[in-house]
Backbone bond lengths (Angstrom), bond angles and torsions (degrees), N, CA, C in turn:
res aa  C-N    CA-C-N  psi(-1)  N-CA   C-N-CA  omega(-1)  CA-C   N-CA-C  phi
1 M - - - 1.440 - - 1.532 108.17 -
2 L 1.301 116.56 134.93 1.473 122.23 177.53 1.471 110.05 -96.65
3 Q 1.309 117.85 125.49 1.457 123.64 -178.99 1.492 109.52 -126.35
4 E 1.341 116.49 135.07 1.456 120.90 -178.82 1.527 108.21 -93.82
5 R 1.352 114.79 133.01 1.453 121.57 175.90 1.521 104.75 -133.14
6 G 1.341 115.96 114.76 1.449 119.57 -174.52 1.500 108.72 69.08
7 N 1.332 116.98 -131.87 1.483 119.32 -179.90 1.509 110.50 -103.44
8 K 1.338 119.50 16.87 1.415 123.59 -177.35 1.521 112.58 -125.14
9 K 1.315 117.23 141.11 1.472 120.80 178.99 1.513 109.14 -98.88
10 Y 1.335 116.85 134.15 1.453 124.55 -179.98 1.524 108.17 -117.38
11 T 1.299 114.91 145.02 1.455 120.29 169.80 1.493 108.63 -87.12
12 I 1.344 115.87 123.58 1.436 120.21 -178.79 1.521 107.27 -107.05
13 R 1.307 116.96 127.49 1.462 121.79 179.39 1.528 110.41 -62.29
14 T 1.323 113.48 143.65 1.454 119.97 170.96 1.531 108.04 -139.97
15 Q 1.290 114.66 156.89 1.468 120.33 175.91 1.508 107.32 -82.46
16 I 1.344 115.91 138.35 1.461 120.87 177.25 1.546 108.86 -127.47
17 D 1.312 114.66 152.35 1.480 119.81 179.16 1.541 108.08 -90.40
18 D 1.320 115.63 -176.32 1.470 123.14 -176.91 1.532 112.04 -60.27
19 D 1.358 116.68 -25.90 1.470 120.29 -179.35 1.511 112.76 -91.02
20 G 1.323 117.08 2.05 1.442 121.86 179.04 1.516 114.45 85.33
21 E 1.305 115.91 9.01 1.463 121.06 177.90 1.532 111.29 -84.57
22 E 1.297 114.42 142.63 1.480 120.18 179.71 1.542 110.27 -68.99
23 I 1.342 115.44 133.56 1.454 121.71 175.54 1.547 107.32 -110.97
24 Q 1.303 116.22 128.69 1.456 118.30 174.17 1.538 108.24 -131.07
25 Q 1.335 113.87 115.29 1.456 119.91 178.99 1.529 108.35 -81.93
26 P 1.336 116.67 151.90 1.470 118.17 175.14 1.521 110.49 -58.12
27 G 1.309 115.04 133.73 1.456 120.59 -178.09 1.527 114.89 92.69
28 D 1.342 116.59 -6.37 1.452 121.07 -177.61 1.540 113.72 -96.25
29 E 1.365 116.96 12.06 1.474 120.69 -175.77 1.537 112.44 -58.73
30 D 1.350 116.61 -31.38 1.487 120.29 -177.51 1.506 112.65 -102.75
31 K 1.341 116.21 11.15 1.461 119.82 -177.87 1.558 109.58 -61.06
32 F 1.290 116.11 131.38 1.465 125.11 -179.23 1.549 112.63 67.03
33 L 1.359 116.49 15.15 1.453 119.58 176.28 1.507 113.86 -116.68
34 V 1.320 117.89 -11.44 1.456 123.00 -179.37 1.510 111.10 -128.68
35 A 1.300 114.85 153.42 1.457 120.24 176.70 1.522 111.17 -79.83
36 H 1.336 116.32 159.81 1.452 122.17 178.79 1.531 108.19 -117.10
37 V 1.345 114.50 154.27 1.462 118.67 175.21 1.511 108.54 -62.20
38 G 1.316 117.86 122.00 1.467 123.53 179.24 1.514 113.96 102.06
39 D 1.368 119.73 -4.74 1.455 120.63 175.87 1.519 112.25 -55.09
40 H 1.340 116.17 -41.00 1.441 121.47 -175.52 1.549 112.28 -66.17
41 L 1.303 116.48 -17.93 1.481 120.03 -179.11 1.525 111.57 -88.28
42 M 1.321 118.16 -11.17 1.456 120.13 -176.08 1.522 112.85 -101.11
43 V 1.335 118.42 -6.49 1.463 121.75 -173.68 1.520 109.34 -128.63
44 P 1.338 117.38 124.09 1.476 119.32 172.18 1.505 107.96 -77.45
45 F 1.346 115.66 101.66 1.442 120.56 -174.55 1.520 113.13 -77.70
46 Q 1.319 114.83 140.69 1.473 122.26 169.55 1.534 106.74 -141.70
47 C 1.329 116.80 137.82 1.450 119.79 -176.16 1.518 111.74 -68.30
48 E 1.334 115.16 164.98 1.440 122.43 -175.94 1.507 111.36 -61.31
49 T 1.337 116.69 -43.53 1.468 120.57 -179.12 1.537 111.77 -61.68
50 C 1.336 116.42 -42.20 1.461 119.82 -179.30 1.527 111.36 -66.92
51 H 1.347 117.68 -39.03 1.441 121.90 175.02 1.522 110.11 -61.24
52 F 1.338 116.00 -44.19 1.476 121.96 178.89 1.494 109.96 -58.07
53 R 1.315 116.61 -46.62 1.486 120.27 -179.58 1.537 111.00 -63.47
54 D 1.320 117.69 -37.92 1.465 121.45 178.26 1.515 110.95 -64.24
55 I 1.284 117.37 -40.19 1.477 123.26 -176.41 1.508 112.11 -77.11
56 Y 1.357 117.19 -51.49 1.456 121.48 -171.72 1.544 114.12 -98.38
57 K 1.342 117.29 -6.91 1.483 121.57 177.88 1.511 111.57 61.05
58 R 1.330 116.60 32.58 1.480 122.33 175.48 1.479 108.89 -160.65
59 D 1.347 116.50 168.47 1.447 121.99 175.09 1.542 109.03 -79.08
60 P 1.329 117.51 148.31 1.450 119.37 175.70 1.523 110.24 -71.03
61 V 1.310 116.67 146.14 1.496 120.84 174.37 1.500 108.30 -116.54
62 E 1.316 115.96 168.58 1.481 121.11 -174.73 1.550 108.11 -80.20
63 K 1.327 115.16 80.52 1.482 119.87 173.18 1.526 107.60 -144.13
64 E 1.307 115.38 159.81 1.472 121.05 -172.19 1.521 114.50 -56.92
65 S 1.296 117.82 -44.20 1.465 120.71 -176.12 1.556 110.92 -67.23
66 D 1.301 116.59 -38.05 1.470 119.62 177.46 1.512 111.69 -69.13
67 N 1.347 116.79 -40.69 1.442 120.65 178.59 1.544 110.63 -65.67
68 E 1.311 116.96 -36.98 1.459 120.02 176.99 1.536 111.15 -66.80
69 A 1.314 117.08 -41.01 1.467 119.96 176.42 1.530 111.22 -61.55
70 L 1.348 117.38 -42.11 1.447 121.13 176.98 1.530 112.04 -62.51
71 D 1.323 115.91 -38.04 1.482 120.31 176.41 1.523 111.39 -63.12
72 F 1.330 115.78 -42.29 1.496 118.96 179.25 1.539 111.38 -65.92
73 I 1.318 115.32 -39.24 1.460 119.36 177.43 1.530 109.88 -64.89
74 Q 1.320 117.56 -41.61 1.447 121.16 178.75 1.536 110.64 -62.05
75 D 1.320 115.25 -41.39 1.495 119.39 177.33 1.521 110.88 -60.76
76 A 1.299 116.44 -41.39 1.482 120.93 -179.84 1.532 109.56 -64.91
77 N 1.326 117.71 -41.84 1.454 120.94 176.08 1.526 112.16 -58.98
78 I 1.328 116.26 -46.41 1.471 121.07 178.37 1.500 110.67 -62.04
79 D 1.329 116.81 -45.47 1.472 118.14 177.93 1.507 113.47 -61.05
80 A 1.338 115.88 -36.01 1.479 119.30 179.42 1.536 110.61 -63.50
81 F 1.315 116.15 -37.30 1.451 119.55 -179.12 1.491 113.50 -80.26
82 W 1.335 117.04 -44.56 1.457 122.09 -171.01 1.521 114.53 -101.97
83 G 1.316 118.21 4.21 1.457 120.68 -172.77 1.515 113.71 -89.37
84 R 1.286 117.88 12.02 1.495 120.34 -177.56 1.513 110.29 -115.49
85 E 1.315 114.73 152.96 1.445 121.13 173.16 1.531 109.97 -67.94
86 E 1.290 116.24 147.20 1.475 121.78 179.76 1.542 109.70 -58.77
87 S 1.314 116.78 -39.63 1.487 119.64 179.90 1.525 113.14 -65.20
88 T 1.341 115.95 -33.80 1.464 120.21 177.00 1.511 110.87 -65.42
89 V 1.312 115.84 -45.79 1.444 121.03 178.45 1.520 111.96 -62.60
90 A 1.342 115.21 -44.27 1.492 120.60 -178.85 1.504 110.85 -62.76
91 S 1.330 117.81 -41.56 1.467 119.65 179.77 1.496 113.92 -68.51
92 N 1.331 118.12 -30.07 1.437 122.96 177.61 1.538 110.26 -78.89
93 L 1.299 115.62 -28.99 1.475 119.98 -179.98 1.520 111.00 -64.41
């Protein structure tokens, strides 16, 4: 499912059945949209600029390709934090 937040569209994970239809259980409305207690303990965080420097060996400049790369890195950071089930995070906590 594509959801717009601010001026950017994000793909939000959903559960699907064998026929490709979306399944939403009662209480799962915020699934993959909110953080869980302990998420920060499961991910070694590094900011987008530092990741960019590690990958490209330079600082980002104000141009479309660099901004796009920073957006992708930000998406990966968000997925790393919010891409787990609450029960997974709780059991690791």
